[in-house]
BALO-945055 format. One record per residue (C-alpha): residue number from 0; x, y, z. Coordinates in steps of 0.25 Angstrom, whole numbers, plus 5000, padded with zeros to 4 digits. Example, Ala and Ser with C-alpha at 12.3 -4.5 7.8 and 13.67 -1.06 7.14 Angstrom:
<atom num="0" px="5049" py="4982" pz="5031"/>
<atom num="1" px="5055" py="4996" pz="5029"/>
REM end
This chain:
<atom num="0" px="5298" py="5430" pz="5181"/>
<atom num="1" px="5297" py="5432" pz="5197"/>
<atom num="2" px="5307" py="5423" pz="5205"/>
<atom num="3" px="5302" py="5416" pz="5216"/>
<atom num="4" px="5308" py="5419" pz="5229"/>
<atom num="5" px="5307" py="5411" pz="5243"/>
<atom num="6" px="5314" py="5411" pz="5257"/>
<atom num="7" px="5314" py="5426" pz="5258"/>
<atom num="8" px="5323" py="5432" pz="5269"/>
<atom num="9" px="5331" py="5444" pz="5273"/>
<atom num="10" px="5346" py="5441" pz="5275"/>
<atom num="11" px="5357" py="5448" pz="5283"/>
<atom num="12" px="5359" py="5458" pz="5273"/>
<atom num="13" px="5346" py="5463" pz="5272"/>
<atom num="14" px="5343" py="5457" pz="5258"/>
<atom num="15" px="5334" py="5445" pz="5256"/>
<atom num="16" px="5338" py="5431" pz="5254"/>
<atom num="17" px="5329" py="5423" pz="5245"/>
<atom num="18" px="5327" py="5410" pz="5237"/>
<atom num="19" px="5325" py="5412" pz="5222"/>
<atom num="20" px="5319" py="5401" pz="5214"/>
<atom num="21" px="5327" py="5398" pz="5202"/>
<atom num="22" px="5321" py="5390" pz="5191"/>
<atom num="23" px="5332" py="5381" pz="5189"/>
<atom num="24" px="5339" py="5381" pz="5203"/>
<atom num="25" px="5328" py="5382" pz="5213"/>
<atom num="26" px="5328" py="5391" pz="5224"/>
<atom num="27" px="5341" py="5399" pz="5225"/>
<atom num="28" px="5344" py="5409" pz="5237"/>
<atom num="29" px="5346" py="5424" pz="5234"/>
<atom num="30" px="5348" py="5436" pz="5241"/>
<atom num="31" px="5339" py="5448" pz="5237"/>
<atom num="32" px="5345" py="5463" pz="5238"/>
<atom num="33" px="5337" py="5475" pz="5236"/>
<atom num="34" px="5348" py="5481" pz="5230"/>
<atom num="35" px="5350" py="5471" pz="5219"/>
<atom num="36" px="5341" py="5476" pz="5207"/>
<atom num="37" px="5342" py="5462" pz="5200"/>
<atom num="38" px="5334" py="5455" pz="5212"/>
<atom num="39" px="5325" py="5468" pz="5216"/>
<atom num="40" px="5312" py="5461" pz="5213"/>
<atom num="41" px="5315" py="5449" pz="5220"/>
<atom num="42" px="5319" py="5457" pz="5233"/>
<atom num="43" px="5306" py="5464" pz="5233"/>
<atom num="44" px="5298" py="5451" pz="5230"/>
<atom num="45" px="5307" py="5445" pz="5243"/>
<atom num="46" px="5303" py="5457" pz="5251"/>
<atom num="47" px="5288" py="5455" pz="5248"/>
<atom num="48" px="5290" py="5440" pz="5254"/>
<atom num="49" px="5295" py="5447" pz="5267"/>
<atom num="50" px="5308" py="5441" pz="5269"/>
<atom num="51" px="5311" py="5434" pz="5282"/>
<atom num="52" px="5319" py="5441" pz="5291"/>
<atom num="53" px="5334" py="5440" pz="5292"/>
<atom num="54" px="5338" py="5432" pz="5305"/>
<atom num="55" px="5352" py="5434" pz="5308"/>
<atom num="56" px="5360" py="5421" pz="5312"/>
<atom num="57" px="5363" py="5418" pz="5326"/>
<atom num="58" px="5378" py="5422" pz="5330"/>
<atom num="59" px="5387" py="5411" pz="5329"/>
<atom num="60" px="5390" py="5404" pz="5341"/>
<atom num="61" px="5401" py="5410" pz="5351"/>
<atom num="62" px="5413" py="5401" pz="5351"/>
<atom num="63" px="5424" py="5398" pz="5362"/>
<atom num="64" px="5434" py="5406" pz="5353"/>
<atom num="65" px="5424" py="5418" pz="5353"/>
<atom num="66" px="5424" py="5417" pz="5368"/>
<atom num="67" px="5439" py="5416" pz="5369"/>
<atom num="68" px="5441" py="5428" pz="5359"/>
<atom num="69" px="5431" py="5437" pz="5368"/>
<atom num="70" px="5439" py="5433" pz="5379"/>
<atom num="71" px="5452" py="5436" pz="5373"/>
<atom num="72" px="5447" py="5450" pz="5369"/>
<atom num="73" px="5442" py="5454" pz="5383"/>
<atom num="74" px="5456" py="5449" pz="5389"/>
<atom num="75" px="5462" py="5457" pz="5379"/>
<atom num="76" px="5454" py="5469" pz="5383"/>
<atom num="77" px="5460" py="5469" pz="5397"/>
<atom num="78" px="5472" py="5473" pz="5393"/>
<atom num="79" px="5469" py="5480" pz="5380"/>
<atom num="80" px="5474" py="5494" pz="5385"/>
<atom num="81" px="5488" py="5489" pz="5385"/>
<atom num="82" px="5498" py="5486" pz="5374"/>
<atom num="83" px="5502" py="5471" pz="5372"/>
<atom num="84" px="5517" py="5475" pz="5375"/>
<atom num="85" px="5513" py="5482" pz="5389"/>
<atom num="86" px="5504" py="5469" pz="5392"/>
<atom num="87" px="5516" py="5460" pz="5388"/>
<atom num="88" px="5523" py="5467" pz="5401"/>
<atom num="89" px="5512" py="5463" pz="5411"/>
<atom num="90" px="5517" py="5449" pz="5415"/>
<atom num="91" px="5531" py="5455" pz="5418"/>
<atom num="92" px="5523" py="5466" pz="5427"/>
<atom num="93" px="5515" py="5456" pz="5433"/>
<atom num="94" px="5527" py="5447" pz="5435"/>
<atom num="95" px="5535" py="5459" pz="5442"/>
<atom num="96" px="5524" py="5463" pz="5450"/>
<atom num="97" px="5522" py="5449" pz="5456"/>
<atom num="98" px="5537" py="5448" pz="5458"/>
<atom num="99" px="5537" py="5462" pz="5466"/>
<atom num="100" px="5525" py="5457" pz="5475"/>
<atom num="101" px="5532" py="5445" pz="5478"/>
<atom num="102" px="5546" py="5451" pz="5480"/>
<atom num="103" px="5547" py="5466" pz="5482"/>
<atom num="104" px="5561" py="5466" pz="5477"/>
<atom num="105" px="5557" py="5459" pz="5463"/>
<atom num="106" px="5562" py="5465" pz="5451"/>
<atom num="107" px="5552" py="5473" pz="5443"/>
<atom num="108" px="5558" py="5479" pz="5431"/>
<atom num="109" px="5546" py="5481" pz="5423"/>
<atom num="110" px="5537" py="5486" pz="5435"/>
<atom num="111" px="5547" py="5495" pz="5440"/>
<atom num="112" px="5548" py="5502" pz="5426"/>
<atom num="113" px="5533" py="5503" pz="5425"/>
<atom num="114" px="5532" py="5508" pz="5439"/>
<atom num="115" px="5542" py="5519" pz="5437"/>
<atom num="116" px="5535" py="5523" pz="5424"/>
<atom num="117" px="5522" py="5525" pz="5432"/>
<atom num="118" px="5529" py="5531" pz="5444"/>
<atom num="119" px="5522" py="5520" pz="5453"/>
<atom num="120" px="5530" py="5510" pz="5462"/>
<atom num="121" px="5533" py="5496" pz="5457"/>
<atom num="122" px="5525" py="5489" pz="5468"/>
<atom num="123" px="5513" py="5498" pz="5465"/>
<atom num="124" px="5514" py="5494" pz="5450"/>
<atom num="125" px="5517" py="5479" pz="5454"/>
<atom num="126" px="5504" py="5480" pz="5461"/>
<atom num="127" px="5497" py="5487" pz="5450"/>
<atom num="128" px="5501" py="5476" pz="5440"/>
<atom num="129" px="5497" py="5465" pz="5449"/>
<atom num="130" px="5483" py="5470" pz="5451"/>
<atom num="131" px="5481" py="5473" pz="5436"/>
<atom num="132" px="5487" py="5458" pz="5434"/>
<atom num="133" px="5477" py="5452" pz="5443"/>
<atom num="134" px="5466" py="5462" pz="5437"/>
<atom num="135" px="5470" py="5456" pz="5422"/>
<atom num="136" px="5470" py="5442" pz="5427"/>
<atom num="137" px="5455" py="5443" pz="5434"/>
<atom num="138" px="5450" py="5451" pz="5422"/>
<atom num="139" px="5456" py="5439" pz="5412"/>
<atom num="140" px="5451" py="5429" pz="5421"/>
<atom num="141" px="5437" py="5435" pz="5421"/>
<atom num="142" px="5437" py="5434" pz="5406"/>
<atom num="143" px="5444" py="5421" pz="5405"/>
<atom num="144" px="5432" py="5416" pz="5414"/>
<atom num="145" px="5422" py="5423" pz="5406"/>
<atom num="146" px="5427" py="5416" pz="5394"/>
<atom num="147" px="5427" py="5402" pz="5400"/>
<atom num="148" px="5413" py="5404" pz="5405"/>
<atom num="149" px="5408" py="5408" pz="5390"/>
<atom num="150" px="5416" py="5396" pz="5384"/>
<atom num="151" px="5409" py="5386" pz="5393"/>
<atom num="152" px="5395" py="5391" pz="5388"/>
<atom num="153" px="5388" py="5382" pz="5377"/>
<atom num="154" px="5385" py="5390" pz="5368"/>
<atom num="155" px="5394" py="5403" pz="5370"/>
<atom num="156" px="5385" py="5414" pz="5371"/>
<atom num="157" px="5384" py="5422" pz="5358"/>
<atom num="158" px="5386" py="5435" pz="5368"/>
<atom num="159" px="5399" py="5429" pz="5373"/>
<atom num="160" px="5406" py="5442" pz="5370"/>
<atom num="161" px="5397" py="5450" pz="5377"/>
<atom num="162" px="5402" py="5457" pz="5391"/>
<atom num="163" px="5391" py="5448" pz="5399"/>
<atom num="164" px="5400" py="5436" pz="5398"/>
<atom num="165" px="5414" py="5443" pz="5401"/>
<atom num="166" px="5418" py="5451" pz="5413"/>
<atom num="167" px="5418" py="5466" pz="5414"/>
<atom num="168" px="5430" py="5471" pz="5406"/>
<atom num="169" px="5443" py="5475" pz="5415"/>
<atom num="170" px="5455" py="5482" pz="5412"/>
<atom num="171" px="5466" py="5476" pz="5421"/>
<atom num="172" px="5480" py="5480" pz="5417"/>
<atom num="173" px="5494" py="5477" pz="5421"/>
<atom num="174" px="5501" py="5491" pz="5420"/>
REM end
């Protein structure tokens, strides 16, 4: 006895979703696979019915949390070449560099040690630290501005993570 089938359509896995008429329970959903010998005849019959093409569902809408995660990822990339322990020294380096800029006699124990290891002057290293700190601030601000711009859009674009929505990558460092 041949089974009645309807609503024939391909699914995301390449198999065929159908409804099969059951004598007691009515129309029941089923998935037919060419690899399943038990339903091979039904699969062939479904193929002859020219199943509808699979249409992928649209991507889920982007959320504010998605945008914030992408911004956080981009912010982390700004300093990704440096170990967390080294990055933890940056506030000290910047504070010493600012103190030295305000007072040439200010104590700079960390910058002094770093300059000696590089064979550069402490004032030269302090200037470098301040320039790189400013570059990091500018790059971070640009990322946060892009995040804010995306968060004001309703709906948030599905391609929110695309480079077109964000500033060009930068690699500012403090040391």
